[in-house]
C-alpha positions, -999 to +999 in steps of 0.1 A: -111-083-072-136-078-096-152-103-118-156-084-158-170-115-175-140-140-183-113-112-166-106-107-132-095-071-122-079-063-090-077-033-079-052-014-053-062-011-020-028-002-007-018+031-023+017+018-036+004+013-069+024+030-100-013+021-123-036+028-098-066+026-096-054-015-108-029-034-085+001-035-100+020-056-067+040-032-049+021-041-019+044-069-014+068-043-004+042-045+031+045-082+036+075-075+067+049-050+085+037-067+116+028-037+138+024-002+135+021+025+106+040+031+080+043+059+053+063+051+018+078+082-002+076+083-046+106+060-046+093+032-021+115+035+011+096+032+039+096+056+074+077+037+105+055+069+115+060+066+159+036+090+166+007+111+154+004+133+183+030+154+204+035+150+240+025+180+260 
């Protein structure tokens, strides 16, 4: 959050906002993510990333 005079401006930190650089609340979709890494497609569908590395 940034204070601009009497206004509060919230910036997106999750990357899901459709109104970047401002927060639009899309981060609420991540509230149930406990452990792991997830990616989201353009429609908001979530996929868990199991591994970033290939096993030899």
